[in-house]
C-alpha positions in Angstrom: 18.3 24.4 -9.0 20.9 22.0 -7.0 22.2 23.3 -3.7 25.3 24.2 -4.9 23.7 26.6 -7.4 21.5 28.4 -4.5 25.0 28.8 -2.6 26.5 30.5 -5.7 23.2 32.6 -6.6 23.1 33.8 -2.9 26.6 34.5 -2.9 26.5 36.7 -6.0 23.5 38.3 -4.6 25.3 39.3 -1.5 28.5 40.4 -3.7 26.1 42.6 -5.4 24.6 44.3 -2.4 27.1 45.2 -0.8 28.8 46.9 -4.2 26.1 49.4 -4.4 27.1 50.4 -0.9 30.6 50.8 -2.6 32.7 47.9 -1.2 34.8 45.9 -3.4 33.1 42.2 -2.8 33.7 39.1 -4.3 32.8 35.3 -3.3 35.0 34.0 -0.8 37.4 30.7 -1.5 35.1 28.0 -1.8 37.1 25.3 -0.1 34.4 24.8 3.3 35.4 25.0 6.5 38.6 27.3 6.5 39.0 30.7 8.0 39.6 32.3 4.5 36.6 30.6 3.5 34.0 33.6 4.2 31.2 33.4 1.5 31.6 36.9 0.7 34.7 38.8 1.2 34.3 42.3 1.1 37.3 44.2 3.0 35.2 44.4 6.7 36.1 43.1 9.6 33.1 40.4 9.3 32.7 36.8 8.3 29.8 36.7 5.7 27.8 33.6 5.8 25.3 33.7 3.3 22.0 31.2 3.2 19.3 31.2 0.7 16.2 29.0 2.5 13.3 29.1 3.4 13.6 27.0 6.6 16.8 28.5 8.2 18.2 27.3 11.3 20.4 30.4 12.4 22.4 28.7 15.3 23.6 26.4 12.8 24.7 29.5 10.4 25.9 31.0 13.3 27.9 28.0 14.8 29.3 27.2 11.2 30.1 30.9 11.3 32.2 31.2 14.5 33.8 28.3 13.7 35.0 28.5 10.4 36.8 32.6 11.5 38.3 34.4 14.2 36.5 37.8 12.6 32.8 38.5 14.0 30.2 36.4 11.9 27.2 37.9 10.5 24.8 36.1 8.5 23.2 37.6 5.3 19.8 35.5 4.8 17.1 35.7 2.7 13.7 33.6 1.9 11.7 33.8 -1.5 10.2 36.6 -2.4 11.5 38.6 0.7 14.3 41.2 1.5 17.7 40.0 2.8 17.4 40.1 6.7 21.2 40.3 8.7 21.9 38.6 11.6 24.5 39.1 14.3 25.3 38.2 18.1 23.6 40.4 20.8 27.5 41.6 21.4 29.0 41.9 18.6 25.7 44.4 17.8 26.1 46.4 20.3 29.7 47.1 19.9 29.0 48.0 16.1 26.3 50.2 18.1 28.7 51.5 20.8 31.2 52.4 17.8 28.6 54.8 16.1 26.2 56.1 19.0 28.6 56.1 21.9 26.6 55.3 25.2 26.4 59.0 27.3 26.9 57.4 30.7 
């Protein structure tokens, strides 16, 4: 399977995963490198970058997502025969946690 087919498969996997939770998701425009080109569009304020790789350089993937959009970057990634993971920057994650669980101080 070539990398383009693998990318499409990963993007569709992420789309179907988001749809299971009620989001209207679709593959993004495939014009690489512009702010309007996340791998997946789901009507949420995140730039979703999808990577299906056995050996993934997370920092490089995050740099790509940050460079492509002003939205909060999120990496949906998975190795073969494993469950998908979501990676985001720590400062973005804590803002999400604070929104759901406000600090008590």
